[in-house]
C-alpha positions as CSV (number, residue, x, y, z in Angstrom):
1,X,0.0,0.0,0.0
2,X,1.3,3.4,-0.9
3,X,2.3,5.6,2.1
4,X,1.8,9.2,1.0
5,X,3.2,10.5,4.3
6,X,6.6,8.8,3.6
7,X,7.2,11.3,0.7
8,X,7.9,8.3,-1.6
9,X,9.6,9.0,-4.9
10,X,11.8,11.8,-3.5
11,X,15.5,11.6,-2.7
12,X,15.4,14.3,0.0
13,X,12.5,14.3,2.5
14,X,11.7,16.6,5.4
15,X,9.6,16.0,8.6
16,X,9.1,17.3,12.1
17,X,9.7,15.9,15.5
18,X,9.8,12.3,17.0
19,X,6.7,11.2,15.1
20,X,8.1,12.4,11.8
21,X,11.4,10.7,12.5
22,X,9.7,7.4,13.4
23,X,7.7,7.6,10.2
24,X,10.6,8.3,7.9
25,X,13.3,6.3,9.5
26,X,12.3,2.9,7.9
27,X,12.0,4.6,4.5
28,X,15.4,6.3,4.2
29,X,19.1,5.2,4.2
30,X,20.1,8.2,6.4
31,X,18.3,10.3,9.0
32,X,19.6,13.8,9.7
33,X,18.5,15.2,13.0
34,X,18.4,19.0,13.4
35,X,18.1,20.5,16.9
36,X,19.8,23.9,16.7
37,X,19.0,25.1,20.2
38,X,20.8,23.2,21.4
39,X,21.4,19.4,21.2
40,X,22.9,19.2,17.7
41,X,25.0,22.4,18.2
42,X,26.3,20.9,21.4
43,X,27.1,17.6,19.7
44,X,29.1,19.5,17.0
45,X,31.1,21.4,19.7
46,X,31.8,18.2,21.6
47,X,32.7,16.1,18.6
48,X,35.1,18.8,17.4
49,X,37.0,18.3,20.6
50,X,37.3,14.6,20.0
51,X,34.6,13.4,22.3
52,X,32.1,10.6,21.8
53,X,28.6,11.8,22.5
54,X,25.9,9.3,23.6
55,X,22.3,10.6,23.1
56,X,19.8,9.8,25.8
57,X,16.1,10.8,26.1
58,X,15.8,12.0,29.7
59,X,18.0,13.4,32.4
60,X,16.9,11.2,35.3
61,X,18.2,8.3,37.4
62,X,18.2,6.0,34.4
63,X,20.5,8.5,32.6
64,X,22.9,8.3,35.6
65,X,22.9,4.6,35.3
66,X,23.4,4.7,31.6
67,X,26.4,7.1,31.9
68,X,27.9,4.8,34.4
69,X,27.4,1.8,32.1
70,X,29.0,3.8,29.2
71,X,31.9,4.9,31.5
72,X,31.0,8.5,30.5
73,X,30.3,11.8,32.2
74,X,26.6,12.8,32.3
75,X,25.7,16.3,31.1
76,X,23.5,18.2,33.6
77,X,20.9,20.9,33.1
78,X,22.2,24.3,32.0
79,X,21.6,25.9,35.5
80,X,22.9,22.8,37.3
81,X,26.5,23.0,35.9
82,X,29.2,23.3,38.6
83,X,33.0,23.1,38.8
84,X,32.6,19.4,39.6
85,X,30.0,18.8,36.8
86,X,30.7,21.4,34.1
87,X,29.2,19.6,31.2
88,X,25.7,20.5,30.1
89,X,23.4,21.0,27.1
90,X,24.9,24.5,26.8
91,X,27.4,24.6,23.9
92,X,29.1,27.6,25.6
93,X,29.5,25.5,28.7
94,X,30.9,22.6,26.7
95,X,33.5,24.9,25.2
96,X,34.6,26.1,28.6
97,X,34.5,22.6,30.3
98,X,37.5,20.3,30.5
99,X,37.8,17.7,27.8
100,X,35.9,14.5,28.4
101,X,36.3,11.6,25.9
102,X,32.8,10.2,26.6
103,X,29.7,12.3,27.3
104,X,26.0,11.4,27.8
105,X,24.0,14.3,26.5
106,X,20.2,14.0,27.4
107,X,17.5,16.1,25.9
108,X,13.8,15.5,25.2
109,X,14.0,16.7,21.6
110,X,17.1,16.0,19.4
111,X,18.7,13.5,21.7
112,X,15.5,11.6,22.2
113,X,15.0,11.3,18.5
114,X,18.6,10.2,18.0
115,X,18.4,7.6,20.7
116,X,15.3,6.1,19.1
117,X,16.1,6.7,15.4
118,X,16.4,3.2,14.1
119,X,17.7,4.3,10.7
120,X,20.7,2.8,8.9
121,X,22.8,6.0,9.3
122,X,22.1,8.9,11.6
123,X,23.8,12.3,11.6
124,X,23.4,15.4,13.7
125,X,23.2,18.7,11.9
126,X,22.9,22.3,12.9
127,X,23.6,25.8,11.4
128,X,27.3,25.3,12.3
129,X,27.7,22.3,10.0
130,X,24.8,22.3,7.7
131,X,26.9,22.7,4.6
132,X,29.4,20.0,5.7
133,X,26.6,17.5,6.4
134,X,25.0,18.1,3.0
135,X,28.3,17.6,1.2
136,X,29.1,14.5,3.2
137,X,25.7,13.0,2.5
138,X,26.2,13.6,-1.2
139,X,29.7,12.1,-1.1
140,X,28.3,9.0,0.6
141,X,25.7,8.6,-2.1
142,X,22.7,9.6,0.0
143,X,19.9,11.9,-1.3
144,X,18.9,10.0,-4.4
145,X,15.5,8.3,-5.1
146,X,17.3,5.0,-4.6
147,X,19.1,6.1,-1.4
148,X,16.8,8.7,0.2
149,X,17.7,10.9,3.1
150,X,15.2,12.2,5.7
151,X,15.9,15.5,7.4
152,X,14.2,15.9,10.7
153,X,13.6,19.3,12.4
154,X,13.4,18.3,16.1
155,X,11.3,21.3,17.2
156,X,10.5,22.2,20.8
157,X,7.7,21.4,23.2
158,X,4.7,23.3,24.4
159,X,3.9,23.0,28.1
160,X,1.4,20.2,27.3
161,X,4.1,18.2,25.6
162,X,2.9,18.7,22.1
163,X,5.3,19.6,19.3
164,X,6.2,23.3,18.8
165,X,7.7,23.8,15.3
166,X,10.8,26.0,15.9
167,X,12.1,28.5,13.4
168,X,15.8,27.7,14.2
169,X,15.3,24.0,13.3
170,X,13.5,24.8,10.1
171,X,16.4,27.0,9.1
172,X,19.0,24.3,10.2
173,X,17.2,21.7,8.2
174,X,16.9,24.1,5.2
175,X,20.7,24.6,5.4
176,X,21.3,20.9,5.0
177,X,18.8,20.5,2.2
178,X,20.1,23.6,0.4
179,X,23.6,22.1,0.5
180,X,22.3,18.8,-0.8
181,X,20.7,20.6,-3.7
182,X,24.1,22.4,-4.4
183,X,25.6,18.9,-4.8
184,X,23.1,17.9,-7.4
185,X,20.6,16.2,-5.1
186,X,17.5,17.8,-6.8
187,X,14.8,15.2,-6.1
188,X,13.4,17.2,-3.2
189,X,10.0,16.6,-1.8
190,X,7.8,19.7,-1.7
191,X,8.3,19.8,2.1
192,X,12.1,19.6,1.7
193,X,12.1,22.2,-1.1
194,X,10.2,24.7,1.1
195,X,12.6,24.2,4.0
196,X,15.5,24.9,1.7
197,X,13.7,28.0,0.4
198,X,13.1,29.3,3.9
199,X,16.9,29.1,4.6
200,X,17.8,30.6,1.3
201,X,15.4,33.5,1.9
202,X,16.9,34.4,5.3
203,X,19.1,37.4,4.7
204,X,20.6,37.2,8.2
205,X,20.1,33.7,9.8
206,X,21.8,34.7,13.0
207,X,19.6,37.7,13.6
208,X,16.5,35.6,12.8
209,X,17.4,32.9,15.3
210,X,18.4,35.4,18.0
211,X,15.0,37.2,17.5
212,X,12.8,34.1,17.3
213,X,11.0,32.6,20.3
214,X,13.6,30.0,21.2
215,X,16.5,32.4,20.8
216,X,14.8,35.1,23.0
217,X,14.0,32.4,25.6
218,X,17.6,31.4,26.0
219,X,18.9,35.0,25.9
220,X,16.4,36.1,28.5
221,X,17.5,33.2,30.7
222,X,21.2,34.3,30.5
223,X,22.3,32.0,27.7
224,X,22.8,34.4,24.8
225,X,26.2,32.8,24.2
226,X,24.5,29.6,23.3
227,X,22.5,31.4,20.6
228,X,25.7,33.0,19.3
229,X,27.5,29.7,19.0
230,X,24.4,28.0,17.4
231,X,24.4,30.7,14.7
232,X,28.1,30.3,13.7
233,X,27.0,29.6,10.2
234,X,29.1,26.8,8.5
235,X,31.8,27.3,11.1
236,X,32.3,23.5,11.5
237,X,33.5,20.9,8.9
238,X,32.8,18.0,11.3
239,X,29.9,15.6,10.6
240,X,28.8,13.8,13.7
241,X,27.6,10.2,12.8
242,X,26.0,7.8,15.2
243,X,28.2,4.7,15.6
244,X,27.7,2.1,18.2
245,X,25.4,4.3,20.2
246,X,27.5,7.5,20.2
247,X,28.1,10.4,17.8
248,X,31.6,10.6,16.5
249,X,33.3,12.5,13.7
250,X,32.7,10.9,10.3
251,X,35.9,9.5,8.7
């Protein structure tokens, strides 16, 4: 039976949130997760330092046990970081923290999607490495009708737990899709094409993210540095790939 919601017949597909990822994962050869503020940005910063980053859905007692099992440090909440536990979801905090070779990085959005992805290949993308991820995907042969790629904008959550589509993740996904198109991956679904157009139409991506709801929320909470790092457009050439349960730099 034809599944119209799988965007069949397209090499580059786009969806939102955990449900979108669950729906596309069995249909594609690679799933690209985009959570700009801040999971995927933090992954890019940590992987640049040489760390292995283990995604985990929740920061609770089970996360502590998982970190112990993985012989890794557990990232704490932004406001819970201390000298003894300096690693958190904040990319600015990760830049300041001492190097750790193994880090468990929980979050209910991008990290939860990555932990449950179930696709053959999973990558983490952000505005910092969108161009690099698009280029790597094309080099690996992804993004064709025969080897489709699914780009997932993680989004945020409303207080009732429902998905809140987030501008920063739309732009991050659009950056990856635009890069794929530049590398002759032109079989874009209408959803993917519009995400790429949203990115291309943004004259100042950094200003847009800083002024959007998620950016203002972080800045008002004292984490404007996280927004600044997240909008370092194409500053990173690293492509984090999920291998054996952890994101590492693609070789």
